[in-house]
C-alpha positions as CSV (number, residue, x, y, z in Angstrom):
1,M,39.2,-84.0,-29.7
2,T,39.4,-80.9,-31.7
3,V,36.0,-79.3,-33.3
4,D,37.6,-79.9,-36.7
5,A,38.1,-83.5,-35.9
6,Q,34.3,-83.9,-34.9
7,S,33.3,-81.9,-37.9
8,R,35.3,-84.2,-40.2
9,A,33.6,-87.1,-38.3
10,N,30.1,-85.9,-39.0
11,E,31.1,-85.5,-42.8
12,L,32.2,-89.1,-42.9
13,I,29.0,-90.3,-41.3
14,E,27.1,-88.4,-43.7
15,D,28.8,-89.7,-46.6
16,A,28.9,-93.4,-45.2
17,N,25.0,-93.1,-44.9
18,A,24.8,-92.1,-48.4
19,H,26.8,-95.1,-49.6
20,L,24.8,-97.4,-47.4
21,A,21.5,-96.1,-48.7
22,A,22.7,-96.6,-52.2
23,G,23.5,-100.3,-51.3
24,R,27.4,-99.8,-51.3
25,V,28.1,-101.2,-47.9
26,H,31.8,-101.9,-48.7
27,N,32.0,-98.1,-49.3
28,A,30.4,-97.2,-46.3
29,L,32.1,-99.4,-43.8
30,P,35.5,-97.9,-43.9
31,L,33.9,-94.4,-43.6
32,Y,32.0,-95.5,-40.4
33,R,35.3,-96.9,-38.9
34,E,37.4,-93.7,-39.6
35,A,34.5,-91.6,-38.0
36,A,34.9,-93.8,-34.9
37,T,38.5,-93.3,-34.8
38,L,37.9,-89.4,-34.6
39,F,35.0,-90.1,-32.3
40,P,34.8,-93.5,-30.7
41,R,31.0,-93.0,-29.8
42,Y,30.3,-92.8,-33.4
43,A,30.8,-96.4,-33.6
44,S,27.1,-96.9,-32.9
45,F,26.5,-95.6,-36.4
46,E,28.0,-98.8,-37.8
47,L,25.0,-100.8,-36.4
48,V,23.1,-100.1,-39.6
49,A,25.8,-101.4,-41.9
50,A,26.2,-104.6,-39.6
51,D,22.4,-105.3,-40.1
52,R,22.8,-104.8,-43.8
53,L,25.6,-107.3,-43.8
54,Y,23.4,-109.8,-41.6
55,A,20.7,-109.4,-44.1
56,L,23.1,-110.3,-47.0
57,G,24.2,-113.3,-45.3
58,R,27.8,-112.3,-44.6
59,R,27.6,-113.4,-40.9
60,E,31.3,-113.2,-40.3
61,E,31.4,-109.7,-41.5
62,A,28.4,-108.8,-39.7
63,A,30.0,-110.2,-36.5
64,D,33.0,-108.0,-37.1
65,S,31.1,-105.1,-37.5
66,Y,28.9,-105.5,-34.3
67,R,32.0,-106.2,-32.6
68,R,33.4,-102.6,-33.5
69,V,30.1,-101.3,-32.2
70,V,30.4,-102.6,-28.7
71,E,34.0,-101.8,-28.7
72,G,33.2,-98.1,-29.4
73,V,30.1,-98.0,-27.1
74,P,30.4,-100.7,-24.7
75,E,26.9,-100.0,-23.2
76,H,25.2,-100.6,-26.5
77,E,22.6,-103.2,-25.6
78,Q,21.2,-103.8,-29.1
79,A,24.5,-104.4,-30.6
80,W,25.7,-106.8,-27.8
81,H,22.4,-108.8,-28.4
82,S,22.9,-108.9,-32.3
83,L,26.6,-109.8,-31.8
84,A,25.5,-112.7,-29.5
85,L,22.8,-114.0,-32.0
86,V,25.0,-113.9,-34.9
87,L,27.8,-115.7,-33.1
88,Y,25.3,-118.6,-32.0
89,E,24.7,-118.9,-35.9
90,L,28.4,-119.2,-36.6
91,G,28.7,-121.9,-34.0
92,R,31.1,-119.6,-31.9
93,V,29.2,-120.6,-28.7
94,D,31.7,-119.6,-26.0
95,E,31.8,-116.1,-27.4
96,A,28.0,-115.9,-28.0
97,D,27.4,-116.9,-24.4
98,Q,29.6,-114.1,-23.3
99,A,28.0,-111.4,-25.5
100,M,24.6,-112.6,-24.3
101,M,25.7,-112.4,-20.7
102,R,26.9,-108.6,-21.4
103,F,23.4,-107.9,-23.0
104,N,21.5,-109.4,-20.2
105,S,23.5,-107.6,-17.7
106,L,22.8,-104.1,-19.5
107,E,19.3,-105.0,-20.0
108,A,18.8,-105.7,-16.3
109,S,20.1,-102.6,-15.0
110,L,18.0,-99.7,-13.5
111,K,18.1,-96.7,-15.7
112,H,16.5,-93.2,-15.9
113,D,13.5,-93.0,-18.2
114,D,12.3,-89.8,-19.4
115,D,8.8,-91.4,-19.8
116,A,8.8,-92.6,-16.2
117,D,6.6,-89.6,-14.8
118,E,4.0,-90.0,-17.4
119,L,3.7,-93.8,-17.0
120,V,3.3,-93.4,-13.3
121,R,0.5,-90.9,-13.8
122,Q,-1.3,-93.2,-16.3
123,Y,-0.8,-96.1,-13.8
124,H,-2.8,-94.1,-11.1
125,A,-5.3,-93.1,-13.5
126,A,-5.8,-96.8,-15.0
127,G,-9.2,-98.4,-14.3
128,D,-8.2,-102.2,-13.7
129,L,-5.3,-104.5,-13.1
130,G,-4.7,-105.3,-16.5
131,E,-4.0,-101.7,-17.6
132,R,-1.9,-101.2,-14.7
133,A,0.3,-104.4,-15.4
134,K,0.9,-103.0,-18.9
135,L,2.3,-99.9,-17.5
136,V,4.3,-101.6,-14.8
137,E,6.1,-103.8,-17.3
138,Q,7.3,-100.5,-18.8
139,L,8.6,-99.4,-15.4
140,L,10.2,-102.4,-14.2
141,H,13.7,-101.1,-15.0
142,S,13.0,-97.4,-14.7
143,L,14.4,-94.8,-11.9
144,G,12.5,-91.9,-11.0
145,D,10.1,-90.1,-8.8
146,G,7.2,-92.3,-7.7
147,V,8.3,-95.4,-9.6
148,A,9.2,-97.8,-6.7
149,E,6.1,-96.7,-4.9
150,T,4.2,-97.6,-8.2
151,L,5.7,-101.1,-8.2
152,H,5.1,-101.4,-4.4
153,D,1.4,-100.4,-5.0
154,F,1.2,-102.9,-7.8
155,L,2.2,-105.8,-5.4
156,E,-0.4,-104.8,-2.9
157,R,-3.3,-104.5,-5.6
158,S,-2.2,-107.9,-7.4
159,R,-1.5,-110.1,-4.4
160,K,-4.8,-111.8,-4.6
161,S,-4.9,-112.3,-8.4
162,G,-4.0,-115.6,-10.3
163,P,-4.6,-117.2,-13.6
164,G,-8.4,-117.6,-12.8
165,S,-8.7,-114.1,-12.4
166,G,-8.0,-113.3,-16.0
167,H,-4.7,-111.5,-14.9
168,D,-1.6,-113.8,-14.7
169,V,1.1,-111.4,-13.4
170,A,3.4,-113.7,-11.9
171,G,6.2,-112.6,-14.0
172,L,5.7,-109.0,-13.2
173,Q,5.4,-109.6,-9.4
174,A,8.6,-111.7,-9.5
175,S,10.6,-109.2,-11.3
176,I,9.4,-106.3,-8.6
177,L,10.4,-108.7,-5.8
178,V,13.9,-109.3,-7.4
179,R,14.2,-105.5,-7.7
180,F,13.2,-105.1,-4.2
181,G,15.7,-107.7,-2.9
182,M,13.2,-110.5,-2.1
183,A,14.5,-112.9,-4.6
184,D,17.7,-113.4,-6.4
185,F,16.8,-114.4,-9.9
186,V,13.8,-114.3,-12.4
187,Y,14.2,-116.9,-15.0
188,W,13.3,-120.3,-13.2
189,Y,11.3,-118.2,-10.5
190,S,8.8,-116.5,-12.7
191,D,9.0,-116.9,-16.4
192,G,10.7,-120.6,-16.9
193,P,8.3,-123.4,-18.2
194,V,6.1,-123.5,-14.9
195,P,6.2,-120.4,-12.9
196,D,6.3,-121.0,-9.1
197,R,3.4,-119.0,-8.4
198,A,2.9,-120.4,-4.8
199,L,6.4,-119.3,-4.1
200,I,5.8,-115.9,-5.6
201,A,2.7,-115.3,-3.5
202,S,4.5,-116.2,-0.5
203,D,7.3,-113.9,-1.2
204,I,4.8,-111.1,-1.7
205,E,3.3,-111.8,1.6
206,K,6.7,-111.9,3.4
207,Y,7.6,-108.6,1.6
208,L,4.4,-106.7,2.5
209,A,4.6,-108.0,6.1
210,T,8.0,-106.2,6.6
211,H,7.6,-103.2,4.1
212,R,5.1,-100.4,4.3
213,R,7.1,-98.7,1.6
214,P,9.6,-99.8,-1.0
215,P,13.2,-100.1,-0.3
216,T,15.4,-96.9,-0.8
217,P,17.0,-96.4,-4.1
218,D,20.5,-97.6,-2.8
219,H,18.9,-100.9,-1.7
220,Q,17.1,-101.7,-4.9
221,L,18.7,-104.2,-7.4
222,P,19.1,-104.9,-11.2
223,I,16.3,-107.3,-12.4
224,A,18.7,-110.0,-13.5
225,G,17.6,-113.3,-14.6
226,S,19.5,-116.7,-13.9
227,P,20.3,-118.3,-17.1
228,P,18.8,-121.6,-18.0
229,L,20.9,-124.5,-19.2
230,P,23.2,-123.4,-21.9
231,S,21.5,-126.0,-24.4
232,V,18.1,-124.4,-23.7
233,R,19.3,-120.8,-23.8
234,R,21.0,-121.5,-27.4
235,H,17.9,-123.5,-28.7
236,R,15.6,-120.4,-27.7
237,Y,17.8,-117.5,-29.1
238,L,18.4,-119.5,-32.5
239,Q,14.5,-120.0,-32.6
240,Q,13.9,-116.4,-32.1
241,A,16.6,-115.3,-34.6
242,A,15.1,-117.8,-37.2
243,R,11.5,-116.1,-36.7
244,S,13.1,-112.8,-37.7
245,S,12.6,-113.9,-41.5
246,G,16.2,-112.7,-42.4
247,S,15.6,-109.2,-41.4
248,G,18.5,-109.1,-39.0
249,P,18.8,-109.8,-35.3
250,I,18.3,-106.3,-34.4
251,A,15.0,-106.1,-36.0
252,W,13.9,-109.1,-33.9
253,L,15.1,-107.3,-30.7
254,R,13.2,-104.2,-31.6
255,R,10.0,-106.2,-32.2
256,R,10.5,-108.0,-28.8
257,L,10.9,-104.8,-26.9
258,G,8.1,-103.2,-28.8
259,R,10.3,-100.5,-30.5
260,A,9.8,-101.4,-34.0
């Protein structure tokens, strides 16, 4: 792509944003699409317009818009999740399941995180298990120096904890075990209706008996969750979308991830 083409794409995005800010979503959409044709990764800018269409109750148009975003940026987690929620609302269940599976796959992957070093430092300076648990939750999918060692340390520190200790960390423990290859799935293993704490505790002991250090990075796995029954999954996501109070599925996702 030439510099002139990218400059033109930048101009189109600027104009599209101005139209959207003024409430002229129909004027903005073709400009976002033209910019994405010139520079495919600019498809991510259409996410804001898709949210606006959703808020206006124009679900079919919103679905089309989210679809264009993921076609241009296939690794866009938020767009895949929003697309799935809208498709569930439209009753296009098979398509929604596929979009949600794609989101779950992307969310489960291990990624480099610019904040990982600071979170590791805070973990080792923390005064109790509760503080450490909050930091571990942010590190579960992170790659970087000291992250795996921190997760290993948390398993050692938390092995005796339980609901009666005031720190029920079964879900975190299970997720670490999945990452370290000691369990296949998370959902019914840890955060289903009744976490199997006895099984989790048993697997921690098996892991610590055979590992003085965490597995090397090439032996660590994405923290994937086995999906619940389709009817349970659809009901849960539709309930969560409804609680977003019409602010758009992407807003609900950001709140869930603590990024609002």
